[in-house]
FIBAFI-392087 format. One line per 3 residues: for each residue z, y, x of C-alpha. Coordinates in nm, 2 decimals, padded with zeros to 4 digits. Layout:
N
Z:Y:X | ... $
This chain:
212
03.30:-01.68:-01.74 | 03.32:-01.89:-01.43 | 03.20:-01.71:-01.12 $
03.07:-01.93:-00.84 | 03.12:-01.75:-00.51 | 02.96:-02.03:-00.30 $
02.66:-02.04:-00.55 | 02.61:-01.67:-00.51 | 02.62:-01.69:-00.14 $
02.38:-01.98:-00.14 | 02.13:-01.79:-00.36 | 02.16:-01.48:-00.14 $
02.09:-01.69:00.17 | 01.79:-01.85:00.00 | 01.65:-01.52:-00.11 $
01.69:-01.38:00.24 | 01.51:-01.67:00.39 | 01.22:-01.63:00.13 $
01.19:-01.26:00.21 | 01.19:-01.33:00.59 | 00.92:-01.59:00.55 $
00.71:-01.36:00.34 | 00.75:-01.09:00.60 | 00.64:-01.33:00.88 $
00.34:-01.44:00.67 | 00.24:-01.08:00.59 | 00.26:-00.99:00.96 $
00.03:-01.28:01.05 | -00.21:-01.18:00.78 | -00.21:-00.82:00.89 $
-00.28:-00.93:01.25 | -00.57:-01.15:01.13 | -00.72:-00.88:00.91 $
-00.70:-00.63:01.19 | -00.87:-00.88:01.42 | -01.15:-00.95:01.17 $
-01.23:-00.58:01.13 | -01.28:-00.56:01.50 | -01.56:-00.83:01.51 $
-01.87:-00.69:01.67 | -01.70:-00.39:01.81 | -01.70:-00.51:02.17 $
-01.35:-00.64:02.18 | -01.39:-00.82:02.51 | -01.06:-00.88:02.68 $
-01.17:-00.94:03.04 | -01.20:-00.61:03.21 | -01.34:-00.51:03.54 $
-01.41:-00.20:03.75 | -01.74:-00.02:03.75 | -02.05:-00.09:03.55 $
-02.15:-00.43:03.40 | -02.29:-00.67:03.66 | -02.66:-00.65:03.72 $
-02.70:-01.00:03.86 | -02.65:-01.20:03.55 | -02.93:-01.44:03.49 $
-03.05:-01.53:03.14 | -03.26:-01.83:03.07 | -03.64:-01.81:03.08 $
-03.88:-01.91:02.81 | -03.62:-01.88:02.53 | -03.73:-02.04:02.20 $
-03.56:-01.88:01.91 | -03.67:-02.14:01.65 | -03.51:-02.42:01.85 $
-03.19:-02.22:01.88 | -03.14:-02.17:01.51 | -02.87:-02.37:01.32 $
-02.50:-02.44:01.35 | -02.31:-02.41:01.68 | -01.94:-02.50:01.73 $
-01.73:-02.27:01.95 | -01.56:-02.47:02.23 | -01.45:-02.21:02.49 $
-01.44:-01.83:02.52 | -01.28:-01.54:02.70 | -00.97:-01.41:02.51 $
-01.13:-01.24:02.22 | -00.91:-01.03:01.98 | -01.16:-01.06:01.70 $
-01.08:-01.44:01.68 | -00.71:-01.41:01.70 | -00.54:-01.68:01.49 $
-00.88:-01.86:01.44 | -00.97:-02.22:01.46 | -01.27:-02.44:01.37 $
-01.49:-02.14:01.47 | -01.87:-02.18:01.40 | -02.18:-01.97:01.42 $
-02.48:-02.03:01.20 | -02.82:-01.87:01.28 | -03.11:-01.87:01.04 $
-03.44:-01.67:01.05 | -03.49:-01.40:00.80 | -03.84:-01.31:00.65 $
-03.84:-00.98:00.85 | -03.80:-01.17:01.18 | -03.43:-01.09:01.23 $
-03.18:-01.36:01.28 | -02.91:-01.39:01.01 | -02.57:-01.45:01.17 $
-02.28:-01.61:00.99 | -01.96:-01.66:01.18 | -01.68:-01.87:01.02 $
-01.33:-01.95:01.12 | -01.01:-02.09:00.96 | -00.69:-01.89:00.98 $
-00.45:-02.14:01.15 | -00.15:-01.98:00.98 | -00.27:-01.96:00.62 $
-00.56:-02.21:00.61 | -00.79:-01.94:00.47 | -01.15:-01.95:00.56 $
-01.28:-01.62:00.70 | -01.65:-01.54:00.72 | -01.85:-01.24:00.86 $
-02.22:-01.19:00.83 | -02.45:-00.99:01.05 | -02.79:-01.00:01.21 $
-02.95:-01.03:01.55 | -03.27:-00.91:01.71 | -03.44:-01.01:02.03 $
-03.47:-00.72:02.28 | -03.61:-00.91:02.58 | -03.65:-01.29:02.60 $
-03.30:-01.44:02.59 | -03.14:-01.11:02.55 | -03.04:-01.02:02.19 $
-02.85:-00.75:02.01 | -02.61:-00.86:01.74 | -02.49:-00.62:01.46 $
-02.21:-00.66:01.22 | -02.19:-00.40:00.94 | -01.82:-00.33:00.93 $
-01.77:00.03:00.81 | -02.00:00.14:01.08 | -02.27:-00.07:01.23 $
-02.13:-00.24:01.54 | -02.38:-00.37:01.78 | -02.31:-00.58:02.10 $
-02.51:-00.77:02.36 | -02.57:-01.14:02.31 | -02.73:-01.28:02.62 $
-02.81:-01.65:02.64 | -02.75:-01.76:02.99 | -02.87:-02.12:02.93 $
-02.91:-02.37:02.65 | -03.08:-02.71:02.60 | -03.09:-02.64:02.22 $
-02.95:-02.98:02.14 | -02.61:-02.99:02.30 | -02.48:-02.66:02.44 $
-02.54:-02.29:02.48 | -02.37:-02.04:02.71 | -02.35:-01.68:02.58 $
-02.26:-01.36:02.77 | -02.18:-01.01:02.65 | -02.08:-00.70:02.85 $
-02.02:-00.34:02.76 | -01.91:-00.04:02.95 | -01.59:00.08:02.79 $
-01.56:00.38:03.02 | -01.77:00.52:03.30 | -01.56:00.33:03.55 $
-01.48:00.01:03.37 | -01.65:-00.27:03.18 | -01.54:-00.56:02.95 $
-01.69:-00.90:02.93 | -01.69:-01.18:02.68 | -01.85:-01.52:02.71 $
-01.87:-01.82:02.49 | -01.95:-02.19:02.52 | -02.09:-02.33:02.20 $
-02.21:-02.69:02.13 | -02.40:-02.86:01.86 | -02.12:-03.11:01.80 $
-01.77:-03.03:01.70 | -01.64:-03.28:01.96 | -01.89:-03.27:02.25 $
-01.90:-03.50:02.55 | -01.71:-03.38:02.86 | -02.03:-03.37:03.06 $
-02.18:-03.12:02.81 | -01.89:-02.88:02.87 | -01.92:-02.93:03.24 $
-02.29:-02.83:03.23 | -02.20:-02.51:03.04 | -01.92:-02.42:03.28 $
-02.15:-02.47:03.58 | -02.38:-02.21:03.43 | -02.10:-01.96:03.42 $
-02.00:-02.03:03.77 | -02.35:-01.99:03.90 | -02.34:-01.64:03.76 $
-02.00:-01.57:03.93 | -01.82:-01.57:03.60 | -01.46:-01.68:03.63 $
-01.42:-01.99:03.42 | -01.04:-01.99:03.48 | -01.03:-01.71:03.21 $
-01.17:-01.94:02.94 | -00.96:-02.04:02.64 | -01.03:-02.35:02.44 $
-01.10:-02.32:02.07 | -00.92:-02.55:01.84 | -01.17:-02.77:01.66 $
-00.91:-03.01:01.51 | -00.84:-03.07:01.14 | -01.14:-02.87:01.02 $
-01.20:-03.06:00.71 | -01.53:-03.22:00.81 $
């Protein structure tokens, strides 16, 4: 029997590389799954001292029916629940009981897998809503609409008090088009700035190679 030392070494190196790649992929999948289970649990990453601000202005005369439909996420504060996500969308439809059905979708940029989570929202006061995602235990968070023109952009704000002396904030800029005009984004950013919300903290969402 002929024993090929170089062949054995090559096979061993190949197997090691395969195992290492599988380990890397599994780590990424674990991180993503952990992130998804956190959706709706108030995972805002921008923290501040004291209670949530009381001077945040939401829009007046909010029309829910005009707001329904698909929105494409363009910018957000760092949000652990969306770690590794791209092509993120939110779809709002009206249920028979008056609640808003919420379906958030994203593509895992590492695996290409489409991840989806479904919840519901209820209006508490005008443009102030509560969104609930049933993940193990019902997780409810604020969803305040600072401004929208219904046709091009919406600016959403959420704050919760993590501890008696700290609060955490999340904000999103969503648009009706996957690739909006620059002036649309500028309008949305101006709304945040008028509420003294630091736009320097915003992170852009990847809306490239989304398949449509």
